[in-house]
RODO-2510 file (C-alpha; in nm, 4 decimals, decimal comma):
residues 408
     n   res          X          Y          Z
     1     m     1,1403    -1,6493     1,3887
     2     t     0,9992    -1,3194     1,5042
     3     d     1,2881    -1,1304     1,3434
     4     a     1,0863    -1,1621     1,0237
     5     l     0,8508    -0,9015     1,1595
     6     l     1,1005    -0,6643     1,3163
     7     p     1,2471    -0,3540     1,1519
     8     a     1,5649    -0,3964     0,9505
     9     a     1,7396    -0,1224     1,1475
    10     p     1,9072    -0,2175     1,4754
    11     q     1,6862     0,0255     1,6666
    12     p     1,3130     0,0860     1,6255
    13     l     1,2453     0,3790     1,3980
    14     e     0,9918     0,5384     1,6251
    15     k     0,7539     0,4246     1,8919
    16     e     0,3996     0,5452     1,9002
    17     n     0,1591     0,3677     2,1295
    18     d     0,4205     0,0935     2,1716
    19     g     0,4284     0,0310     1,7952
    20     y     0,7466    -0,0295     1,6028
    21     f     0,6990     0,1796     1,2947
    22     r     0,6459     0,5336     1,1764
    23     k     0,2976     0,6354     1,0807
    24     g     0,1913     0,7714     0,7453
    25     c     0,0189     1,1024     0,6846
    26     n    -0,3316     1,1571     0,8121
    27     p    -0,5478     1,0228     0,5266
    28     l    -0,8228     1,2681     0,6244
    29     a    -0,5978     1,5745     0,5992
    30     q    -0,7450     1,8120     0,3423
    31     t    -0,4285     1,9016     0,1542
    32     g    -0,4286     1,9368    -0,2215
    33     r    -0,2256     1,6202    -0,2611
    34     s    -0,4481     1,4160    -0,0282
    35     k    -0,7613     1,5361    -0,2080
    36     l    -0,6147     1,4223    -0,5389
    37     q    -0,5167     1,0869    -0,3909
    38     n    -0,8652     1,0410    -0,2430
    39     q    -1,0188     1,1187    -0,5816
    40     r    -0,7810     0,8668    -0,7364
    41     a    -0,8929     0,6014    -0,4859
    42     a    -1,2609     0,6710    -0,5582
    43     l    -1,2026     0,6542    -0,9340
    44     n    -1,0147     0,3272    -0,8939
    45     q    -1,3176     0,1759    -0,7224
    46     q    -1,5482     0,2944    -1,0003
    47     i    -1,3108     0,1591    -1,2642
    48     l    -1,2987    -0,1744    -1,0808
    49     k    -1,6785    -0,1915    -1,0837
    50     a    -1,6916    -0,1040    -1,4544
    51     v    -1,4249    -0,3637    -1,5391
    52     r    -1,6198    -0,6322    -1,3546
    53     m    -1,9397    -0,5355    -1,5342
    54     r    -1,7606    -0,5469    -1,8684
    55     t    -1,6125    -0,8886    -1,7901
    56     g    -1,9538    -1,0202    -1,6921
    57     a    -2,1152    -0,8820    -2,0066
    58     e    -1,8418    -1,0295    -2,2262
    59     n    -1,8821    -1,3708    -2,0618
    60     l    -2,2589    -1,3559    -2,1054
    61     l    -2,2151    -1,2626    -2,4699
    62     k    -2,0002    -1,5715    -2,5231
    63     v    -2,2575    -1,8148    -2,3861
    64     a    -2,5841    -1,6472    -2,4897
    65     t    -2,7606    -1,8039    -2,7881
    66     n    -3,0804    -1,5990    -2,7972
    67     s    -3,0466    -1,3168    -3,0497
    68     k    -3,2463    -1,0675    -2,8395
    69     v    -3,0350    -1,1390    -2,5339
    70     r    -2,7158    -1,1002    -2,7341
    71     e    -2,8349    -0,7689    -2,8748
    72     q    -2,9228    -0,6422    -2,5279
    73     v    -2,5856    -0,7535    -2,3918
    74     r    -2,4049    -0,5777    -2,6772
    75     l    -2,5939    -0,2583    -2,5980
    76     e    -2,5096    -0,2881    -2,2290
    77     l    -2,1470    -0,3598    -2,3151
    78     s    -2,1266    -0,0445    -2,5246
    79     f    -2,2569     0,1607    -2,2303
    80     v    -2,0068    -0,0003    -1,9927
    81     n    -1,7163     0,0631    -2,2312
    82     s    -1,8268     0,4242    -2,2661
    83     d    -1,8407     0,4678    -1,8879
    84     l    -1,5019     0,3023    -1,8500
    85     q    -1,3484     0,5360    -2,1056
    86     m    -1,4913     0,8384    -1,9243
    87     l    -1,3523     0,7146    -1,5921
    88     k    -1,0082     0,6651    -1,7454
    89     e    -1,0227     1,0181    -1,8855
    90     e    -1,1054     1,1466    -1,5364
    91     l    -0,8049     0,9580    -1,4009
    92     e    -0,5892     1,1101    -1,6723
    93     g    -0,7159     1,4486    -1,5568
    94     l    -0,5808     1,3740    -1,2097
    95     n    -0,2467     1,2638    -1,3538
    96     i    -0,2067     1,5951    -1,5356
    97     s    -0,2873     1,8012    -1,2247
    98     v     0,0791     1,8836    -1,1750
    99     g     0,0176     2,2220    -1,0134
   100     v    -0,0785     2,0707    -0,6781
   101     y     0,2679     1,9179    -0,6398
   102     q     0,4730     2,2275    -0,7262
   103     n     0,6338     2,4507    -0,4655
   104     t     0,3718     2,7113    -0,3724
   105     e     0,6164     2,9796    -0,2600
   106     e     0,8179     3,0238    -0,5763
   107     a     0,7550     3,2561    -0,8679
   108     f     0,6286     3,1200    -1,1980
   109     t     0,8389     2,8340    -1,3283
   110     i     0,7842     2,5718    -1,5940
   111     p     0,6050     2,2866    -1,4133
   112     l     0,7639     1,9499    -1,3508
   113     i     0,5692     1,6245    -1,3728
   114     p     0,5255     1,4034    -1,0645
   115     l     0,3828     1,0518    -1,0519
   116     g     0,0769     0,9670    -0,8455
   117     l     0,0959     0,6904    -0,5867
   118     k    -0,0542     0,3530    -0,6657
   119     e    -0,3590     0,2663    -0,4564
   120     t    -0,4184    -0,0722    -0,2961
   121     k    -0,6784    -0,2696    -0,1038
   122     d    -0,6525    -0,3730     0,2599
   123     v    -0,4840    -0,7061     0,3316
   124     d    -0,5327    -0,9090     0,6502
   125     f    -0,2152    -1,1055     0,7245
   126     s    -0,3271    -1,2323     1,0648
   127     v    -0,5151    -1,5546     0,9876
   128     v    -0,2786    -1,6787     0,7176
   129     l     0,0398    -1,6060     0,9127
   130     k    -0,0952    -1,7529     1,2372
   131     d    -0,1952    -2,0728     1,0596
   132     f     0,1422    -2,0980     0,8884
   133     i     0,3295    -2,0409     1,2155
   134     l     0,1345    -2,3211     1,3793
   135     e     0,1719    -2,5584     1,0859
   136     h     0,5298    -2,4910     0,9831
   137     y     0,6999    -2,3741     1,3032
   138     s     0,4806    -2,5640     1,5530
   139     e     0,4237    -2,2520     1,7593
   140     d     0,1043    -2,0825     1,8653
   141     g     0,0406    -1,8073     1,6119
   142     y    -0,1448    -1,6009     1,8710
   143     l     0,1869    -1,5384     2,0469
   144     y     0,2803    -1,3176     1,7527
   145     e    -0,0383    -1,1146     1,7247
   146     d     0,1375    -0,7891     1,8132
   147     e     0,4117    -0,8410     1,5545
   148     i     0,1587    -0,9262     1,2841
   149     a    -0,0455    -0,6207     1,3812
   150     d     0,2701    -0,4074     1,3499
   151     l     0,3262    -0,5422     1,0003
   152     m    -0,0312    -0,4591     0,9014
   153     d    -0,0017    -0,1121     1,0552
   154     l     0,3178    -0,0575     0,8593
   155     r     0,1444    -0,1543     0,5359
   156     q    -0,1458     0,0769     0,6143
   157     a     0,0924     0,3652     0,6877
   158     c     0,2631     0,3089     0,3521
   159     r    -0,0604     0,4007     0,1758
   160     t    -0,0201     0,7633     0,2879
   161     p     0,3544     0,8353     0,3157
   162     s     0,4667     1,1883     0,3935
   163     r     0,6248     1,3757     0,1038
   164     d     0,9779     1,3798     0,2458
   165     e     1,2641     1,1487     0,3360
   166     a     1,0626     1,0067     0,6260
   167     g     0,8018     0,8891     0,3762
   168     v     1,0690     0,7243     0,1628
   169     e     1,2161     0,5590     0,4720
   170     l     0,8715     0,4293     0,5640
   171     l     0,8230     0,2680     0,2226
   172     m     1,1695     0,1160     0,2199
   173     t     1,1194    -0,0214     0,5713
   174     y     0,8094    -0,2043     0,4520
   175     f     0,9911    -0,3237     0,1395
   176     i     1,2668    -0,4737     0,3557
   177     q     1,0093    -0,6370     0,5825
   178     l     0,8471    -0,7951     0,2775
   179     g     1,1774    -0,9644     0,2002
   180     f     1,1853    -1,1156     0,5494
   181     v     0,8200    -1,2166     0,5336
   182     e     0,8599    -1,3720     0,1895
   183     s     1,1545    -1,5873     0,2927
   184     r     0,9808    -1,7198     0,6047
   185     f     0,6118    -1,7331     0,5245
   186     f     0,5712    -1,7493     0,1462
   187     p     0,7279    -2,0718     0,0139
   188     p     0,7545    -2,0658    -0,3669
   189     t     0,5734    -2,3986    -0,4007
   190     r     0,2630    -2,2949    -0,2103
   191     q    -0,0112    -2,0353    -0,2453
   192     m    -0,0824    -1,8722     0,0896
   193     g    -0,4330    -1,7557     0,0038
   194     l    -0,3567    -1,3838     0,0410
   195     l    -0,4652    -1,1704    -0,2524
   196     f    -0,2719    -0,8473    -0,3064
   197     t    -0,4543    -0,5949    -0,5244
   198     w    -0,2985    -0,2779    -0,6636
   199     y    -0,4420    -0,0267    -0,9078
   200     d    -0,2568     0,0916    -1,2160
   201     s    -0,1594     0,4536    -1,1494
   202     l    -0,2225     0,5538    -1,5120
   203     t    -0,5275     0,3507    -1,6132
   204     g    -0,6841     0,2681    -1,2757
   205     v    -0,7259    -0,0973    -1,3741
   206     p    -0,6801    -0,3307    -1,0744
   207     v    -0,4271    -0,6127    -1,0782
   208     s    -0,4204    -0,8958    -0,8233
   209     q    -0,1662    -1,1645    -0,7348
   210     q    -0,1288    -1,4151    -0,4538
   211     n     0,2478    -1,3784    -0,4201
   212     l     0,4533    -1,0889    -0,2897
   213     l     0,6086    -0,9886    -0,6222
   214     l     0,3291    -0,7454    -0,7061
   215     e     0,3364    -0,6077    -0,3513
   216     k     0,7117    -0,5483    -0,3570
   217     a     0,7083    -0,4009    -0,7072
   218     s     0,4234    -0,1643    -0,6191
   219     v     0,6021    -0,0425    -0,3067
   220     l     0,9105     0,0290    -0,5174
   221     f     0,6981     0,2132    -0,7734
   222     n     0,5493     0,4282    -0,4979
   223     t     0,8994     0,4976    -0,3669
   224     g     0,9994     0,6289    -0,7081
   225     a     0,6723     0,8223    -0,7346
   226     l     0,7310     0,9775    -0,3931
   227     y     1,0758     1,0935    -0,5021
   228     t     0,9143     1,2650    -0,8028
   229     q     0,6732     1,4449    -0,5703
   230     i     0,9622     1,5501    -0,3471
   231     g     1,1459     1,6806    -0,6539
   232     t     0,8535     1,8877    -0,7776
   233     r     0,8026     2,0300    -0,4299
   234     c     1,1566     2,1696    -0,4046
   235     d     1,2078     2,5450    -0,4175
   236     r     1,3679     2,5976    -0,7573
   237     q     1,4500     2,9611    -0,6796
   238     t     1,7415     2,8559    -0,4576
   239     q     2,0590     2,6592    -0,5227
   240     a     1,9827     2,4215    -0,2365
   241     g     1,6321     2,3608    -0,3673
   242     l     1,7579     2,2858    -0,7174
   243     e     2,0230     2,0495    -0,5827
   244     s     1,7514     1,8682    -0,3884
   245     a     1,5335     1,8501    -0,7003
   246     i     1,8201     1,7067    -0,9067
   247     d     1,8899     1,4494    -0,6373
   248     a     1,5222     1,3532    -0,6037
   249     f     1,4663     1,3041    -0,9770
   250     q     1,7868     1,1056    -1,0141
   251     r     1,6826     0,8844    -0,7236
   252     a     1,3378     0,8411    -0,8780
   253     a     1,4987     0,7353    -1,2051
   254     g     1,7241     0,4924    -1,0187
   255     v     1,4366     0,3306    -0,8295
   256     l     1,2212     0,2979    -1,1416
   257     n     1,5123     0,1595    -1,3414
   258     y     1,5819    -0,0967    -1,0682
   259     l     1,2139    -0,1889    -1,0761
   260     k     1,2316    -0,2349    -1,4545
   261     d     1,5405    -0,4552    -1,4352
   262     t     1,4341    -0,6622    -1,1339
   263     f     1,0587    -0,7147    -1,1622
   264     t     1,0236    -0,7967    -1,5300
   265     h     0,6866    -0,9733    -1,5281
   266     t     0,4578    -0,7442    -1,3314
   267     p     0,1053    -0,7548    -1,4778
   268     s     0,0333    -0,3864    -1,4102
   269     y     0,0943    -0,1775    -1,7225
   270     d     0,2408     0,1200    -1,5357
   271     m     0,5218    -0,1153    -1,4278
   272     s     0,5797    -0,2740    -1,7683
   273     p     0,9327    -0,2407    -1,9104
   274     a     0,8128    -0,0110    -2,1897
   275     m     0,6324     0,2286    -1,9567
   276     l     0,9075     0,2267    -1,6947
   277     s     1,1652     0,3079    -1,9632
   278     v     0,9644     0,6175    -2,0541
   279     l     0,9218     0,7186    -1,6901
   280     v     1,2967     0,6833    -1,6310
   281     k     1,3634     0,9069    -1,9325
   282     m     1,1148     1,1608    -1,7970
   283     m     1,2814     1,1751    -1,4556
   284     l     1,6300     1,2093    -1,6057
   285     a     1,5040     1,4852    -1,8356
   286     q     1,3611     1,6740    -1,5388
   287     a     1,6876     1,6281    -1,3503
   288     q     1,8743     1,7708    -1,6514
   289     e     1,6312     2,0621    -1,6653
   290     s     1,7011     2,1331    -1,2985
   291     v     2,0758     2,1307    -1,3743
   292     f     2,0187     2,4001    -1,6374
   293     e     1,8137     2,6058    -1,3916
   294     k     2,0879     2,5703    -1,1308
   295     i     2,3492     2,7043    -1,3738
   296     s     2,1221     2,9891    -1,4806
   297     l     1,9983     3,0871    -1,1336
   298     p     2,2843     3,3264    -1,0381
   299     g     2,2402     3,5044    -1,3707
   300     i     2,3904     3,4491    -1,7142
   301     r     2,6873     3,6772    -1,7761
   302     n     2,7419     3,7952    -2,1308
   303     e     3,0808     3,6247    -2,1576
   304     f     3,1891     3,3925    -2,4358
   305     f     3,2641     3,0833    -2,2306
   306     m     2,9672     3,1357    -1,9979
   307     l     2,7348     3,1566    -2,2976
   308     v     2,8921     2,8435    -2,4466
   309     k     2,8274     2,6523    -2,1252
   310     v     2,4667     2,7709    -2,0979
   311     a     2,4006     2,6976    -2,4657
   312     q     2,5424     2,3466    -2,4250
   313     e     2,3258     2,2791    -2,1202
   314     a     2,0141     2,4138    -2,2917
   315     a     2,0861     2,1989    -2,5971
   316     k     2,1276     1,8940    -2,3730
   317     v     1,7925     1,9573    -2,2035
   318     g     1,6245     2,0034    -2,5405
   319     e     1,7810     1,6807    -2,6653
   320     v     1,6653     1,4666    -2,3716
   321     y     1,3139     1,6078    -2,3938
   322     q     1,3099     1,5373    -2,7666
   323     q     1,4071     1,1769    -2,6942
   324     l     1,1412     1,1610    -2,4230
   325     h     0,8712     1,2909    -2,6568
   326     a     0,9737     1,0374    -2,9209
   327     a     0,9496     0,7564    -2,6638
   328     m     0,6093     0,8804    -2,5472
   329     s     0,4835     0,8772    -2,9046
   330     q     0,5532     0,5070    -2,9553
   331     a     0,2868     0,2388    -2,9213
   332     p     0,1730     0,0989    -2,6835
   333     v     0,2968     0,3679    -2,4430
   334     k     0,1227     0,6398    -2,6427
   335     e    -0,2224     0,5046    -2,5555
   336     n    -0,1625     0,5217    -2,1794
   337     i     0,0561     0,8282    -2,1288
   338     p    -0,1474     1,1419    -2,0461
   339     y    -0,1613     1,3590    -2,3567
   340     s    -0,0501     1,6693    -2,1672
   341     w     0,2699     1,4933    -2,0552
   342     a     0,3679     1,4306    -2,4157
   343     s     0,2680     1,7854    -2,5107
   344     l     0,4755     1,9337    -2,2289
   345     a     0,7760     1,7231    -2,3316
   346     c     0,7390     1,8505    -2,6886
   347     v     0,7097     2,2131    -2,5749
   348     k     1,0162     2,1825    -2,3531
   349     a     1,2171     2,0183    -2,6315
   350     h     1,1502     2,3145    -2,8619
   351     h     1,1865     2,5711    -2,5825
   352     y     1,5306     2,4584    -2,4722
   353     a     1,6494     2,4050    -2,8292
   354     a     1,5473     2,7653    -2,8996
   355     l     1,7353     2,8828    -2,5900
   356     a     2,0464     2,7014    -2,7116
   357     h     2,0225     2,8798    -3,0482
   358     y     1,9621     3,2125    -2,8743
   359     f     2,2667     3,1917    -2,6482
   360     t     2,4804     3,0718    -2,9390
   361     a     2,3671     3,3695    -3,1452
   362     i     2,4523     3,6079    -2,8606
   363     l     2,8049     3,4709    -2,8209
   364     l     2,8704     3,4864    -3,1967
   365     i     2,7363     3,8383    -3,2453
   366     d     2,8480     4,0101    -2,9241
   367     h     3,1958     3,8635    -2,8861
   368     q     3,4264     3,9582    -3,1697
   369     v     3,7853     3,8389    -3,1879
   370     k     4,0140     4,0881    -3,0165
   371     p     4,3868     4,0996    -2,9491
   372     g     4,4686     3,8535    -2,6745
   373     t     4,1650     3,6354    -2,7429
   374     d     4,2303     3,2677    -2,6786
   375     l     4,1288     3,1517    -3,0258
   376     d     4,2282     2,7902    -2,9685
   377     h     4,0006     2,7620    -2,6667
   378     q     3,7143     2,9409    -2,8416
   379     e     3,7535     2,7187    -3,1477
   380     k     3,7410     2,4067    -2,9316
   381     c     3,4298     2,5293    -2,7486
   382     l     3,2515     2,6240    -3,0702
   383     s     3,3304     2,2895    -3,2323
   384     q     3,1850     2,1125    -2,9268
   385     l     2,8741     2,3283    -2,9433
   386     y     2,7891     2,2163    -3,2976
   387     d     2,7528     1,8536    -3,3988
   388     h     2,8459     1,9602    -3,7490
   389     m     2,9171     2,2993    -3,9011
   390     p     2,7279     2,4165    -4,2105
   391     e     2,8980     2,3306    -4,5366
   392     g     3,1849     2,5631    -4,6151
   393     l     3,2238     2,6900    -4,2587
   394     t     3,4821     2,5961    -3,9990
   395     p     3,4916     2,7005    -3,6324
   396     l     3,8158     2,8959    -3,6637
   397     a     3,7186     3,0738    -3,9861
   398     t     3,3794     3,1612    -3,8408
   399     l     3,5346     3,3142    -3,5301
   400     k     3,7575     3,5365    -3,7435
   401     n     3,4915     3,6436    -3,9942
   402     d     3,2137     3,8765    -3,8745
   403     q     2,9940     3,7967    -4,1739
   404     q     3,0198     3,4228    -4,1147
   405     r     2,9367     3,4788    -3,7481
   406     r     2,6109     3,6471    -3,8426
   407     q     2,5407     3,3871    -4,1091
   408     l     2,5841     3,1054    -3,8592
***
C-alpha cells in the first residue's frame, strides 16, 4: 500500500534530510519573481476576506426586513464591492508585470507574456489518511507517518517550484503522486473531509473542493504557467535560447490544452474552457513569434526567396496575434483578461502585419526580373505570399512589369 506515497520513478529523485523529493525554491528569497508571487499571495488573502464580507452582506440583505438595516447593508455592500474591484485591479497589475520574467541580459526585445502561478492553502493529509488506512486497510496509520510527511513536503515544495526543468519535474512528480493517492485513498463514493483551496490566477477569487480534481487541475495549470515563465526567461539573442523558448511555449500550450480537454468542470475561471482556449492561443502565438525571431536572428539577406520566407513568417505571426486579440475581445473572457495583454496582442498583430508588407515591398521593388531568373519558382512563391491578388493583377504579370510591382 505504501507505493501510493512513493515517487513514480524507480529511483528517488533526490534525498535531502532522508526525504524522497526535491525541494522548491526558498520562498523567502528576494528575487523579482518571488516578490511578485508573495504580493499575489497577500492579495489573494485580501480578496478572500472581501469575498466573505460580500457574501455575508448579501445574505444579511436577503433576510433583513428593517428598512434602516437594509439601507445600511446596501451601503456596506457598495464599499465591499468597491474594495474588491480595487483588489482585482491590483492583481491585474501583477499579471501585467511581464518585465520581471524576461531575460535580464538581452538587449531590448518585444516582451512575451508569462502566466503567474496559482496560489493555494496548506492541506494536512495526516489525520485523514491515517484514519483511512486504519479503517480500510486495517493497518496502523502511524506506521506511515514518514510517507505522509513526504507527500505533504512535496506539496509544499510545489508552491515554489524553480523556474527550470527541475521545477517542472517537481510539479509532475506531485501530479503523478496524486493519481496514486486518489486511487487508494479517495473513493468516488465518499468525501474524505479534506478541503483543497486554490486561488484564481487572474481574479484572485478562491475556489474549494473536497476531491482531488481541483488539486490535479491546478498543478497542471501551474506546470503550464511554469513553462511560460521558462520561455520568457530564455535568451532570445541566441539560436539556442530561441529554440528553448519555442519548445517551452509549445509545451505550455500542450499542457493547457490537455487541461482543457481533460478537466472540463473545474470551478476556477482561469481553468474554464473559454479561458484556457485563449491561453493556448497566446502560447502558440508566442511560439510562432519566437520562430520568426529565430529566422531573423542571423540577419535578413536582401534576396528574393529569403525575403519571401521572412514575409510569410511575419504574416503568420501577425495572423495568429490577430486571432488571439479577437478571442481576447469576446465575452466573458474580455472581462477577466488583463487589458494590457489584449493591447499587446493587438500591437503585435499590426506590427508583424506591417513587417510582412515591408518585406514584400522590398522583394518587389529591389528584385527585378533578369536573364536566368527562375520565374516559375518566383511566381509560385508570390502566389503563396498573397491570399488573393488585387483585381487585374496576376503573379507572373506582376513579376514582369515594373509598374505593377510598384503598384502592388
